[in-house]
C-alpha positions as CSV (number, residue, x, y, z in Angstrom):
1,M,23.1,46.0,-72.6
2,A,22.6,46.6,-68.9
3,I,22.0,50.2,-67.9
4,E,25.1,51.5,-66.1
5,V,24.0,55.1,-65.2
6,F,20.8,55.9,-63.3
7,N,19.3,59.1,-62.2
8,R,16.1,58.7,-60.2
9,Y,14.2,59.3,-57.0
10,E,13.8,56.3,-54.6
11,I,11.1,56.2,-52.0
12,K,11.0,53.5,-49.3
13,Y,8.2,51.8,-47.4
14,L,8.3,49.1,-44.7
15,L,5.3,46.7,-45.1
16,D,3.9,43.7,-43.4
17,Y,3.5,40.6,-45.5
18,D,-0.3,40.9,-45.9
19,T,0.0,44.5,-47.2
20,C,2.9,43.6,-49.4
21,Y,1.0,40.7,-51.0
22,K,-2.1,42.8,-51.7
23,I,-0.1,45.6,-53.2
24,Q,1.7,43.2,-55.5
25,Q,-1.7,41.8,-56.7
26,R,-2.9,45.3,-57.5
27,I,0.1,46.7,-59.3
28,I,0.1,44.0,-62.0
29,E,-2.6,46.0,-63.8
30,Y,0.0,48.6,-64.5
31,M,3.3,46.7,-64.1
32,E,5.0,43.5,-65.1
33,L,7.6,41.3,-63.5
34,D,11.3,41.8,-64.0
35,E,12.9,39.3,-66.3
36,Y,14.7,37.8,-63.4
37,N,11.4,37.0,-61.6
38,K,9.5,35.5,-64.5
39,N,10.9,32.0,-63.8
40,H,11.7,32.5,-60.1
41,P,9.8,34.1,-57.2
42,F,12.9,36.0,-56.1
43,Y,16.4,36.8,-57.2
44,T,19.2,37.3,-54.7
45,I,21.3,40.5,-54.7
46,C,24.7,40.3,-52.9
47,N,26.8,43.3,-52.0
48,I,30.0,44.2,-50.4
49,Y,30.1,47.8,-49.0
50,Y,33.4,49.6,-48.9
51,D,34.2,52.3,-46.4
52,T,37.1,54.1,-44.8
53,E,38.8,52.6,-41.7
54,D,36.9,54.9,-39.5
55,N,33.5,54.4,-41.3
56,H,33.4,57.9,-42.6
57,L,31.1,57.2,-45.6
58,I,28.3,55.6,-43.5
59,R,28.7,58.1,-40.6
60,H,28.4,61.0,-43.0
61,S,25.4,59.4,-44.6
62,L,23.6,59.0,-41.3
63,S,24.1,62.7,-40.5
64,K,21.5,63.4,-43.2
65,P,23.7,65.6,-45.5
66,K,22.5,67.1,-48.8
67,Y,25.2,65.0,-50.5
68,K,26.3,61.5,-49.7
69,E,27.9,58.6,-51.6
70,K,28.6,54.9,-51.2
71,L,30.9,52.4,-52.9
72,R,29.8,48.8,-53.3
73,L,30.5,45.7,-55.2
74,R,27.3,43.9,-56.4
75,G,26.6,40.5,-57.8
76,Y,23.4,38.7,-58.6
77,G,23.3,35.3,-56.9
78,V,26.6,33.9,-55.5
79,P,29.2,34.6,-58.2
80,K,32.4,32.6,-58.9
81,P,35.7,34.5,-59.2
82,E,35.5,34.4,-63.0
83,D,31.9,35.7,-63.1
84,K,31.1,39.4,-64.0
85,V,29.8,41.7,-61.2
86,Y,29.3,45.4,-60.9
87,L,31.5,47.9,-59.0
88,E,29.3,51.0,-58.4
89,I,29.1,54.4,-56.9
90,K,25.8,55.4,-55.4
91,K,25.3,59.1,-54.7
92,K,22.4,61.1,-53.4
93,V,22.1,64.8,-53.9
94,N,19.1,66.6,-52.5
95,G,17.0,63.5,-52.7
96,L,18.0,62.5,-56.3
97,V,19.9,59.2,-56.5
98,N,22.6,58.8,-59.1
99,K,24.1,55.4,-59.6
100,R,27.1,54.8,-61.8
101,R,28.5,51.3,-62.3
102,T,30.9,49.3,-64.4
103,K,31.0,45.6,-65.1
104,L,34.1,43.7,-64.0
105,V,35.2,40.2,-63.5
106,L,34.9,39.5,-59.8
107,S,38.7,38.9,-59.4
108,E,39.3,42.2,-61.3
109,A,37.0,44.1,-59.0
110,Y,38.8,42.7,-55.9
111,E,42.2,43.6,-57.3
112,F,41.1,47.1,-58.4
113,A,39.6,47.9,-54.9
114,E,42.5,46.5,-53.0
115,T,45.4,47.9,-55.1
116,R,43.7,51.0,-56.4
117,V,45.2,50.3,-59.8
118,K,42.8,50.5,-62.7
119,P,42.4,47.3,-64.6
120,E,43.3,47.3,-68.3
121,Y,40.3,48.5,-70.2
122,K,38.1,45.8,-71.8
123,S,34.9,46.1,-73.9
124,Y,32.5,45.2,-71.1
125,M,33.8,48.0,-68.9
126,N,32.6,51.5,-68.7
127,R,35.7,53.7,-69.1
128,Q,34.2,56.9,-67.5
129,V,32.9,55.0,-64.5
130,L,36.2,53.3,-64.0
131,N,37.9,56.7,-63.8
132,E,35.3,57.9,-61.3
133,I,35.8,54.8,-59.1
134,D,39.5,55.2,-59.4
135,Y,39.3,58.7,-58.0
136,I,37.0,57.5,-55.1
137,L,39.4,54.7,-54.2
138,K,42.4,57.1,-54.1
139,L,40.4,59.8,-52.2
140,Y,39.0,57.6,-49.4
141,K,41.2,54.5,-49.5
142,P,38.2,52.3,-48.6
143,V,38.3,48.7,-47.4
144,P,35.6,46.1,-47.5
145,K,33.4,46.6,-44.4
146,L,30.1,44.8,-44.8
147,Y,28.4,41.9,-46.7
148,L,24.7,42.5,-47.3
149,A,22.3,40.3,-49.3
150,Y,18.5,40.2,-49.8
151,D,15.9,38.4,-52.0
152,R,14.1,40.7,-54.4
153,K,10.9,40.7,-56.4
154,A,10.8,43.5,-58.9
155,F,8.2,45.1,-61.3
156,F,8.6,47.5,-64.2
157,G,5.9,49.8,-65.5
158,I,4.2,48.4,-68.6
159,N,3.9,51.9,-70.3
160,N,6.7,53.6,-68.4
161,R,9.9,51.6,-68.1
162,D,11.4,54.3,-65.9
163,L,9.0,53.3,-63.1
164,R,10.3,50.4,-61.0
165,V,8.9,48.9,-57.8
166,T,10.9,46.4,-55.8
167,F,10.1,44.2,-52.8
168,D,13.0,43.0,-50.6
169,T,12.9,40.3,-48.0
170,N,15.3,38.2,-46.0
171,I,17.8,41.1,-45.7
172,R,20.9,39.6,-44.1
173,S,24.4,40.8,-43.3
174,R,27.8,39.8,-42.0
175,R,31.1,41.4,-41.1
176,E,33.3,38.5,-41.8
177,D,34.0,36.4,-44.9
178,L,33.7,39.6,-47.0
179,R,33.8,37.8,-50.3
180,L,30.8,37.5,-52.7
181,E,31.8,33.9,-53.5
182,A,31.7,32.9,-49.8
183,G,27.9,32.4,-49.9
184,D,24.9,34.5,-49.2
185,H,24.5,33.7,-45.5
186,G,24.2,36.3,-42.8
187,R,22.3,37.6,-39.8
188,K,18.8,38.9,-40.3
189,L,18.6,42.6,-40.4
190,L,14.9,43.2,-39.8
191,P,13.3,42.1,-36.5
192,S,10.6,40.0,-38.2
193,D,10.4,37.8,-41.3
194,E,7.0,39.4,-41.9
195,L,8.5,42.8,-42.7
196,W,9.3,43.7,-46.3
197,L,11.1,46.7,-47.8
198,M,9.3,48.2,-50.8
199,E,11.0,50.8,-52.9
200,V,9.4,53.0,-55.6
201,K,12.0,54.1,-58.1
202,A,11.1,56.8,-60.7
203,E,12.9,59.4,-62.7
204,K,10.2,62.0,-62.0
205,T,7.0,61.8,-59.9
206,I,5.1,58.7,-58.7
207,P,2.1,58.1,-61.0
208,V,-1.4,59.0,-59.7
209,W,-2.6,55.4,-59.7
210,L,0.3,54.3,-57.4
211,S,-0.1,57.3,-55.1
212,R,-3.8,56.4,-54.7
213,L,-3.0,52.8,-54.1
214,L,-0.5,53.6,-51.3
215,S,-3.0,56.0,-49.7
216,E,-5.6,53.3,-49.8
217,F,-3.4,50.9,-47.9
218,K,-2.3,53.7,-45.5
219,V,1.4,53.1,-46.5
220,F,3.7,56.0,-45.7
221,K,7.3,56.5,-46.8
222,T,10.1,55.9,-44.4
223,S,13.8,56.6,-44.2
224,F,15.6,53.3,-44.3
225,S,19.1,52.4,-45.2
226,K,20.2,48.8,-45.2
227,Y,23.8,49.7,-44.6
228,G,22.9,52.4,-42.1
229,T,20.5,50.1,-40.2
230,E,23.2,47.5,-39.8
231,Y,25.8,50.0,-38.8
232,K,23.6,51.4,-36.0
233,M,22.9,47.9,-34.9
234,M,26.6,47.2,-34.7
235,I,27.2,50.4,-32.7
236,R,24.4,49.6,-30.2
237,E,25.7,46.1,-29.7
238,N,29.3,47.3,-29.3
239,L,28.2,49.8,-26.6
240,E,26.2,47.1,-24.8
241,R,29.4,45.1,-24.6
242,G,31.3,48.1,-23.2
243,G,33.2,48.6,-26.4
244,D,34.8,51.8,-27.8
245,R,32.4,54.7,-28.1
246,K,34.3,56.6,-30.8
247,W,32.2,55.2,-33.7
248,I,28.9,56.5,-32.3
249,Y,29.5,60.1,-33.4
250,Y,28.3,60.9,-36.9
251,S,30.5,62.8,-39.3
252,T,29.9,66.5,-39.7
253,Q,32.9,66.9,-41.9
254,Q,32.2,69.1,-44.9
255,Q,32.1,67.1,-48.1
256,T,35.2,67.5,-50.2
257,N,34.6,69.2,-53.5
258,Y,36.4,67.5,-56.4
259,S,36.0,66.8,-60.1
260,Y,36.6,63.5,-61.9
261,R,39.4,63.3,-64.4
C-alpha cells in the first residue's frame, strides 16, 4: 500500500549534469533505485497546483513564513480520467515537511476540487485526509492555477528506507490546459537542460556518508520551489509586458489557525 502520510526534512540542491552523474554513481553503494526506475531511466510526475484567485498560497509561501501549505493533484505519467491519482496537502512547519494525500479516481478528484463536495467514501481513499482536504477547499476556495511536470530518477537507502534521494530534470510548466490527461508538455522552467534538481529527503538527519559526499563535490543546499520559481517568472514577464503590478507583493497575512474536523 502506498504511503499516504509523510513527515520529513527535504533539502534541495541544484547540480550540473556532470556532478549529478558522479553523485548517482557514488550513492549506489548505499542506495538502490526506486521500483519505478528499475526498468526505465526516469518516471514522469505530473501535478496541478491549486491556489486562490489572488494566488494567496504561493505568495504566502514566498514570504518565507514558518508555516505554509500547498494543495496539488498528482499523477504518475499521463493519466486517463478513470485512472487513480493523488490529491494532497503539502505543509511545511519550521522546516519539517508534512505531506498528506488520498488516492482518488481522476474524475473524482476534479469534481471534489471544483464542487467542494466530498466524494462518497471508497476503500482506496483515506478518510481523514479527505476531511482535511475538504476543509482546505472550503477555507480557500482554490482553483487550478498551474500544471507542472518533471522527469525523476529516485533512490532509497538500502539499510534506511526513510532516506530518499531524487533527481529531477526537464521541469516544465503551463498555465493553460490545466488537466492531467491533456499531456505532459510545457515550457522549460530551468535556464539550461544541464541543470538538475536533487532533493535529499530524510525523517531525521542526513547520514554522515552522504554529508561527506556532498562536501567532496562542493554541493551546497539551495532554496528552490518549482511552483515559486514559475510564479516569479510569470510575475517578471507580466511586468515586462506592462501588466498589472498587484501580484508582485507577497502576502504577509497571518496564517489562519484552524482545526480539522
